[in-house]
C-alpha positions in Angstrom: 18.7 -75.4 132.0 20.0 -78.3 129.9 21.0 -81.4 131.8 22.1 -84.8 130.5 22.6 -88.1 132.3 26.3 -87.8 131.5 26.5 -85.0 134.0 26.3 -87.5 136.8 28.9 -89.9 135.3 32.7 -89.6 135.6 34.3 -88.8 132.3 35.4 -91.7 130.2 39.1 -92.5 130.4 41.1 -95.6 129.6 40.0 -99.0 131.0 40.2 -99.2 134.8 42.4 -102.3 135.2 42.1 -102.9 139.0 38.3 -103.0 139.2 38.2 -104.9 135.9 40.5 -107.6 137.3 38.6 -107.7 140.6 35.2 -108.1 138.8 36.5 -110.8 136.5 38.1 -112.7 139.3 34.9 -112.6 141.4 32.7 -113.6 138.6 34.8 -116.6 137.6 35.4 -117.6 141.2 31.8 -117.3 142.1 30.7 -119.3 139.1 33.2 -122.1 140.0 32.1 -122.1 143.6 28.4 -122.2 142.8 28.9 -125.0 140.3 30.7 -127.1 143.0 28.4 -126.3 146.0 25.0 -125.8 144.5 25.1 -126.9 140.8 25.7 -125.8 137.3 22.3 -124.1 136.9 23.0 -121.8 139.9 26.4 -121.0 138.4 24.8 -120.2 135.0 22.2 -117.9 136.7 25.1 -116.1 138.4 26.7 -115.5 135.0 23.3 -114.4 133.6 23.2 -111.9 136.5 26.6 -110.6 135.5 25.5 -110.2 131.9 22.4 -108.3 133.1 24.7 -106.0 134.9 26.9 -105.4 131.8 23.8 -104.8 129.7 22.1 -102.4 132.2 25.3 -100.4 132.6 26.5 -100.3 128.9 23.0 -99.3 127.7 22.4 -97.0 130.7 19.0 -98.8 130.7 17.3 -97.0 133.6 13.6 -97.2 134.3 13.8 -94.3 136.7 15.5 -91.8 134.4 13.3 -92.9 131.4 10.1 -92.1 133.3 11.5 -88.9 134.8 12.5 -87.3 131.5 9.1 -88.2 130.0 7.2 -86.7 133.0 9.4 -83.6 133.2 10.4 -83.0 129.6 8.2 -85.1 127.3 11.1 -87.3 126.0 9.9 -90.8 125.4 12.9 -92.8 124.0 13.4 -94.7 127.2 9.7 -95.6 127.5 9.6 -96.7 123.9 12.6 -99.0 124.5 10.7 -100.5 127.5 7.7 -101.1 125.2 9.9 -102.9 122.7 11.4 -105.0 125.5 7.9 -106.0 126.7 6.7 -106.7 123.1 9.6 -109.1 122.5 9.1 -110.5 126.0 5.5 -111.5 125.6 6.4 -113.1 122.3 8.9 -115.3 124.0 7.3 -115.9 127.4 3.6 -116.3 126.6 4.0 -119.5 124.4 6.3 -121.1 127.0 4.0 -120.2 129.9 0.9 -121.4 127.9 2.7 -124.8 127.4 3.9 -124.9 131.0 7.4 -126.0 130.0 10.5 -124.7 128.2 13.1 -127.1 126.8 11.5 -129.9 128.8 11.6 -128.1 132.1 8.4 -126.8 133.9 8.0 -123.0 134.0 5.6 -120.7 135.8 5.1 -116.9 135.6 5.2 -114.3 138.3 1.4 -113.9 138.7 0.3 -112.1 141.9 -3.0 -110.6 143.2 -4.0 -107.1 142.0 -5.4 -105.0 144.8 -4.9 -102.5 147.6 -1.3 -103.6 148.4 -0.2 -103.2 144.8 -1.9 -99.8 144.5 -0.2 -98.5 147.7 3.1 -100.3 147.2 3.7 -99.4 143.6 2.8 -95.8 144.2 5.3 -95.3 147.1 7.8 -97.4 145.1 7.4 -94.8 142.3 8.2 -92.0 144.7 11.1 -93.9 146.0 12.5 -94.4 142.5 12.9 -90.6 142.1 14.2 -89.8 145.6 16.5 -92.9 145.8 17.8 -92.3 142.3 17.0 -95.7 140.9 14.7 -98.7 140.7 15.7 -102.1 141.9 17.9 -103.1 138.9 19.1 -99.5 138.7 20.2 -99.5 142.3 22.2 -102.7 141.8 23.9 -101.7 138.5 24.8 -98.2 139.7 26.2 -99.6 142.9 28.3 -101.9 140.8 29.3 -98.9 138.6 30.8 -97.2 141.7 28.0 -94.9 142.9 28.5 -94.4 146.7 25.2 -92.6 147.0 23.4 -95.7 145.7 25.1 -97.8 148.3 23.1 -95.8 150.8 19.9 -96.3 148.8 20.6 -100.0 148.7 21.1 -100.3 152.5 17.8 -98.4 153.1 16.1 -100.5 150.3 17.1 -103.6 152.3 15.8 -102.1 155.5 12.5 -101.1 153.9 12.1 -104.5 152.5 12.4 -106.4 155.8 10.0 -103.8 157.4 7.6 -104.5 154.6 7.6 -108.3 155.4 6.6 -107.5 159.0 3.5 -105.7 157.7 2.5 -108.0 154.9 -0.3 -109.8 156.8 -2.1 -106.4 157.2 -1.8 -105.5 153.5 -2.7 -108.9 152.2 -5.9 -108.8 154.3 -7.0 -105.7 152.3 -9.3 -106.1 149.3 -7.6 -107.7 146.3 -8.4 -109.9 143.3 -7.3 -113.4 142.8 -4.1 -113.8 140.7 -5.1 -113.3 137.0 -3.0 -114.5 134.0 -4.0 -113.1 130.6 -2.5 -116.2 129.0 -4.9 -118.5 130.9 -7.9 -116.1 130.9 -7.8 -115.1 127.3 -5.8 -117.7 125.5 -2.4 -117.3 123.9 -3.3 -115.5 120.6 -5.8 -113.0 122.1 -3.4 -112.3 125.1 -0.5 -111.6 122.7 -2.6 -109.3 120.4 -4.0 -107.3 123.3 -0.6 -106.8 124.9 1.0 -105.8 121.6 -1.8 -103.3 121.0 -1.3 -101.7 124.4 2.5 -101.5 123.9 2.0 -99.8 120.5 -0.5 -97.4 122.0 1.8 -96.4 124.8 4.7 -95.9 122.3 2.5 -93.8 120.1 1.5 -91.6 123.0 5.1 -90.9 123.8 5.7 -89.9 120.2 2.8 -87.5 120.2 3.8 -86.0 123.5 7.4 -85.6 122.5 6.6 -84.0 119.1 4.1 -81.6 120.8 6.7 -80.6 123.4 9.8 -80.4 121.1 8.5 -80.3 117.6 10.3 -83.5 116.8 11.7 -86.6 118.4 14.7 -85.6 120.4 18.0 -87.4 119.6 19.2 -89.4 122.6 22.4 -88.1 124.2 25.3 -90.4 123.4 28.6 -90.9 125.2 31.9 -90.9 123.2 32.4 -94.6 122.3 35.5 -96.7 122.5 36.9 -98.3 119.4 35.0 -101.4 120.4 31.7 -100.1 121.7 30.0 -103.5 122.1 32.7 -104.5 124.5 33.4 -101.2 126.2 30.1 -99.3 125.6 28.0 -97.4 125.2 25.2 -99.4 123.7 22.0 -98.1 122.1 18.9 -98.3 124.2 17.3 -100.8 121.8 20.3 -103.1 122.2 19.9 -102.9 126.0 16.2 -103.7 125.7 16.8 -106.8 123.6 19.6 -108.0 125.8 17.5 -107.7 129.0 14.6 -109.6 127.5 16.8 -112.4 126.2 18.6 -112.7 129.6 15.2 -112.7 131.4 14.1 -115.6 129.1 17.4 -117.4 129.9 16.5 -116.9 133.6 13.1 -118.5 132.9 14.8 -121.5 131.2 17.3 -122.0 133.9 15.2 -121.3 137.1 11.7 -122.1 135.9 10.5 -118.6 136.6 11.2 -115.1 135.3 13.8 -112.6 136.7 13.2 -111.0 140.0 15.3 -108.7 142.2 13.8 -107.5 145.5 12.9 -110.7 147.3 16.6 -111.1 147.9 16.7 -107.7 149.6 14.0 -108.8 152.1 16.0 -112.0 152.7 19.2 -110.2 153.3 17.5 -107.8 155.7 15.8 -110.7 157.5 19.1 -112.6 157.9 20.7 -109.4 159.2 17.9 -108.8 161.7 18.1 -112.4 162.9 21.8 -111.8 163.6 20.8 -108.9 165.8 18.5 -111.1 167.8 15.2 -110.2 166.2 13.0 -113.3 165.8 11.9 -112.7 162.2 11.3 -116.4 161.8 8.1 -116.0 163.8 6.7 -113.4 161.5 3.9 -114.6 159.3 5.8 -113.7 156.1 8.8 -115.8 157.1 6.8 -118.7 158.5 5.5 -120.0 155.2 7.4 -123.1 154.0 9.1 -121.4 151.0 10.3 -118.3 152.9 11.2 -120.2 156.0 13.4 -122.5 153.9 15.1 -119.5 152.2 15.7 -117.9 155.6 17.3 -121.0 157.0 19.4 -121.8 153.9 22.8 -120.2 152.9 22.3 -117.1 150.8 24.2 -118.7 147.8 21.3 -121.2 147.4 18.9 -118.4 146.7 18.5 -117.8 143.0 17.6 -114.1 143.3 20.5 -113.3 145.7 23.0 -115.0 143.4 21.7 -113.1 140.3 21.7 -109.8 142.3 25.3 -110.2 143.2 26.1 -111.1 139.6 24.4 -107.8 138.5 26.6 -105.7 140.8 29.8 -107.4 139.6 28.7 -107.3 135.9 28.1 -103.6 136.2 31.5 -103.1 137.9 33.1 -105.0 135.0 31.2 -102.8 132.5 32.1 -99.6 134.3 35.8 -100.6 134.4 35.7 -101.5 130.7 34.2 -98.1 130.0 36.8 -96.3 132.1 34.1 -94.9 134.3 34.7 -96.7 137.6 35.5 -93.8 139.9 33.6 -93.7 143.2 32.7 -90.2 144.6 32.8 -90.2 148.4 31.3 -86.8 149.2 27.5 -86.8 149.2 25.5 -83.6 149.9 23.4 -83.9 153.0 20.0 -83.3 151.2 20.9 -85.9 148.6 21.9 -88.3 151.4 18.5 -87.8 153.1 16.7 -88.4 149.8 18.7 -91.6 149.3 17.7 -92.9 152.7 14.0 -91.9 152.3 13.9 -93.2 148.8 15.5 -96.5 149.7 13.0 -97.1 152.5 10.1 -96.4 150.2 11.5 -98.6 147.5 11.9 -101.6 149.8 8.6 -101.2 151.6 6.7 -100.6 148.3 8.3 -103.5 146.6 7.1 -106.0 149.3 3.6 -104.6 149.3 3.4 -104.7 145.4 4.7 -108.2 145.1 7.8 -106.9 143.3 9.6 -104.0 141.7 10.1 -102.7 138.2 11.6 -106.1 137.4 9.6 -108.7 139.3 6.2 -106.8 139.1 6.5 -104.6 136.0 8.8 -106.4 133.5 8.4 -110.0 134.6 4.8 -109.5 135.8 3.7 -108.2 132.4 5.6 -110.8 130.4 4.0 -113.4 132.7 0.5 -112.1 131.7 -0.2 -110.9 135.2 -2.9 -108.3 135.8 -1.0 -107.0 138.8 1.9 -106.0 136.5 -0.3 -103.5 134.6 -1.7 -102.1 137.9 1.8 -101.7 139.1 2.8 -99.8 136.0 -0.1 -97.3 136.4 0.4 -96.7 140.1 4.3 -96.6 139.9 4.1 -94.0 137.1 1.8 -91.8 139.2 4.3 -92.2 142.1 7.1 -91.1 139.7 5.1 -88.0 138.9 5.1 -87.1 142.6 8.7 -88.1 143.1 9.9 -86.0 140.1 8.2 -83.0 141.7 9.9 -83.6 145.0 13.5 -84.1 143.6 14.4 -80.3 143.5 13.6 -80.1 147.2 16.5 -82.4 147.8 18.9 -80.8 145.4 18.4 -83.5 142.8 18.4 -82.6 139.1 15.5 -83.0 136.7 16.9 -83.4 133.2 15.6 -81.1 130.5 16.9 -80.2 127.0 17.2 -76.7 125.8 14.5 -75.6 123.4 15.9 -75.2 119.8 15.5 -72.0 117.9 13.0 -72.1 115.1 
């Protein structure tokens, strides 16, 4: 059976004016408000989030689907785009992190311990990616694009995240290494060379696998373009990869650390639990100075929250420009169950693994963190399991028809 990602998207029509106007209004209003209440950097990060949402949607840059089609069908274009993104990323990030400052501002990477919690967390996150239908960034941009099923995944993602914070003392007590940065451990030049070598090796493996499976590299499916594809979409995957890494670098310059997503979900869940009378402030995770301050502060002061909201609105803007903003309200029961289960696994796994496909994988690797590579291996294995489980919930696994010789 031949399936394409376009099967899950509404057909392109003219621009959707109402959601376009709403997204633009909220982006502009939000940026103005943040500039007044928090400061210009927070407003800029909100706009960067919106641009990330546009880039993710227009390039259909999904980590989940890219891994699934490689696992199930041997097609590696999405994985190769990720390797390009990471290769450019380390070229930008490693020198800045080695220097400790960027444009005169101090910067630090997302470097976390590699150990039991990452092994377990990344593995179950990988399963959740396939059942929930998206990763962290994918959940946000598909919600912004009008997917009602992904709203369910997001709610469960938030619930799983706050549950994960309750159990963090147990998981952090399990065996793990001290945080390791390749930039500090190896030096700038050796760290760059080693990372580029591994990226090239992974890309080469995808080429070999794809050619063995299909006899050639399979052309990526493309959507009919508007007369102005850069404004309305679709974008090539490579363009999406470059846009994401440049915007992540902008995040580093503005906030002093790379892009992250899921810490905001834990914060939202904790604030919601507190409103219900649950004393989350007494939990070990929320009693540290940093997390306690975030829990007590308004959500608009949290960088990750502001950027996540920007991603949703940016994706809404992109979907409206593409003429594809058309929410579908009927969700099959099995798909709904998968969305809930997948979201819970995503949220819980992200907390255990010190991040998601963005904070641990993308930003972790461009930070030189060993835990980012461990996350990649274990999440990929989880995706293998999740891909096998998808048909049980009535979810598609995309394959291309074999061509006649």
